[in-house]
C-alpha positions in Angstrom: -3.7 132.9 -83.6 -6.6 132.9 -86.1 -10.2 133.1 -85.8 -12.2 130.5 -88.3 -16.0 129.4 -88.3 -16.6 126.3 -86.7 -18.0 124.6 -90.0 -14.1 124.8 -91.5 -13.1 122.7 -88.1 -16.4 121.0 -86.9 -13.6 118.1 -85.4 -13.4 120.8 -82.3 -17.2 121.0 -81.8 -17.1 117.8 -79.0 -14.2 119.7 -77.2 -16.0 122.8 -77.1 -19.2 121.6 -75.9 -16.9 120.0 -73.1 -15.5 123.5 -72.1 -18.9 125.3 -72.4 -20.9 123.0 -70.2 -18.1 122.9 -67.4 -18.2 126.5 -67.7 -21.8 127.6 -68.0 -23.6 124.4 -66.6 -24.5 126.0 -63.3 -26.1 128.9 -64.8 -28.1 126.8 -67.0 -29.0 123.3 -64.8 -31.1 121.7 -67.1 -28.5 122.3 -69.9 -27.0 118.8 -70.7 -23.6 118.0 -72.2 -25.5 116.5 -75.2 -27.5 119.6 -75.8 -24.3 121.8 -76.0 -22.9 119.4 -78.4 -25.7 119.6 -80.6 -25.9 123.3 -80.6 -22.3 123.3 -81.8 -22.7 120.9 -84.6 -25.9 122.5 -86.0 -23.9 125.5 -85.5 -20.9 123.9 -87.9 -23.6 123.4 -90.7 -24.1 127.2 -91.2 -22.3 130.3 -91.4 -25.0 132.7 -90.4 -26.8 133.2 -87.5 -26.4 131.4 -85.3 -23.1 130.5 -85.5 -19.8 129.5 -83.6 -16.3 131.1 -84.3 -13.3 129.3 -83.1 -9.9 130.4 -82.2 -6.7 128.3 -83.1 -3.0 128.4 -82.9 -2.4 126.3 -85.8 -4.5 123.0 -85.4 -4.9 124.0 -81.5 -8.3 124.8 -80.0 -7.9 128.0 -78.1 -11.1 129.5 -77.7 -14.6 130.2 -79.1 -17.7 132.8 -79.4 -21.3 132.3 -80.6 -23.7 134.5 -82.5 -27.4 133.3 -81.3 -30.8 134.6 -82.1 -31.8 134.2 -78.4 -29.1 133.5 -75.6 -31.6 132.4 -72.6 -35.5 132.5 -72.6 -35.3 134.1 -69.4 -34.0 137.4 -71.0 -37.2 137.2 -73.6 -37.4 141.1 -73.0 -34.4 141.8 -74.7 -34.4 141.5 -78.7 -31.4 139.7 -80.0 -28.8 138.8 -81.3 -26.4 138.0 -78.8 -22.8 137.6 -78.7 -22.8 134.5 -76.3 -20.3 131.8 -74.9 -17.0 134.0 -75.4 -14.2 131.0 -73.8 -10.6 131.6 -74.1 -8.8 128.3 -72.3 -7.3 129.9 -68.9 -3.7 129.3 -70.0 -4.2 131.6 -73.3 -6.2 134.3 -71.6 -5.0 137.8 -71.5 -3.0 137.6 -75.0 -5.6 139.0 -77.3 -7.5 135.8 -78.3 -10.8 137.0 -76.6 -10.6 140.3 -78.5 -10.1 138.6 -82.1 -13.0 136.2 -81.3 -15.4 139.5 -80.1 -14.4 141.5 -83.3 -14.9 138.4 -85.7 -18.4 138.2 -84.2 -19.2 141.9 -84.4 -17.8 141.7 -88.0 -20.0 139.0 -88.7 -23.0 140.3 -86.9 -22.5 143.8 -89.5 -22.0 141.7 -92.5 -25.6 140.4 -91.9 -27.0 143.8 -91.3 -27.6 143.5 -87.4 -28.1 146.8 -86.3 -28.0 146.0 -82.3 -26.2 143.1 -80.5 -26.7 142.4 -77.1 -24.4 140.4 -74.7 -24.9 139.4 -70.7 -22.0 138.8 -68.4 -21.9 138.0 -65.0 -18.2 139.2 -64.1 -16.6 140.7 -67.3 -18.4 144.4 -68.0 -15.2 146.3 -67.8 -13.6 144.1 -70.4 -16.5 144.5 -72.7 -16.9 148.2 -72.3 -13.1 148.8 -73.1 -14.2 146.8 -76.6 -16.9 149.5 -76.9 -20.0 147.6 -75.2 -22.3 149.7 -73.3 -24.1 149.0 -70.4 -27.9 148.6 -70.7 -29.3 147.1 -68.0 -29.0 144.8 -65.2 -30.8 141.7 -64.8 -31.0 138.4 -63.3 -31.1 135.0 -64.7 -31.9 132.2 -62.6 -31.1 134.2 -59.5 -28.0 135.4 -60.7 -27.1 139.0 -61.4 -26.3 139.8 -64.9 -25.3 142.7 -66.8 -27.1 143.3 -70.0 -24.5 145.3 -72.8 -24.7 146.3 -76.4 -23.2 147.5 -79.3 -24.1 148.7 -82.7 -22.1 146.7 -85.0 -22.7 148.7 -88.5 -21.1 151.5 -86.8 -18.8 150.0 -84.5 -16.7 147.5 -86.3 -14.0 149.2 -88.4 -11.2 147.6 -90.1 -8.1 147.9 -88.0 -4.5 146.3 -88.6 -5.3 144.3 -85.4 -8.8 142.7 -86.7 -7.2 141.5 -89.5 -9.7 141.0 -92.7 -12.3 139.3 -90.8 -15.6 141.0 -92.1 -15.2 139.6 -95.7 -13.8 136.3 -94.7 -17.0 135.4 -92.8 -19.5 137.1 -95.1 -22.1 134.9 -96.3 -22.0 134.5 -100.1 
């Protein structure tokens, strides 16, 4: 498996939009499939925040993660940027792909000088805590309880054999 910036494989934007919309449309009732596709197409034209990374096995799309300046207007009291939309196809989960995506996003945030990165999760607080994220606060998003978590990319990302040479590959030049 390898992580790539979506701009290197924009042909996957439509499939990702379908996955993202199916996964999170109940949380964002006004968000349309067209809006999801437009956001990803915009990310495919940039390699700095906001952007999206994809997880591939060969040419097969396995998952994605995004770095956003703002994840949800309802969470305006929390400064961004945000790690968002971590998605791995159900049949490919529990094989390390999610960690590869999160590591790539944190590394990119570090390359861009981001001092603090946030995310919110409905169900996966333990997963992110195991990756070094810390719970900051509980909040509500459209009436749904969420956990706000944070990490300091500049101090937390460290090169390991498992993470590969991520930071330089995604560095903006």
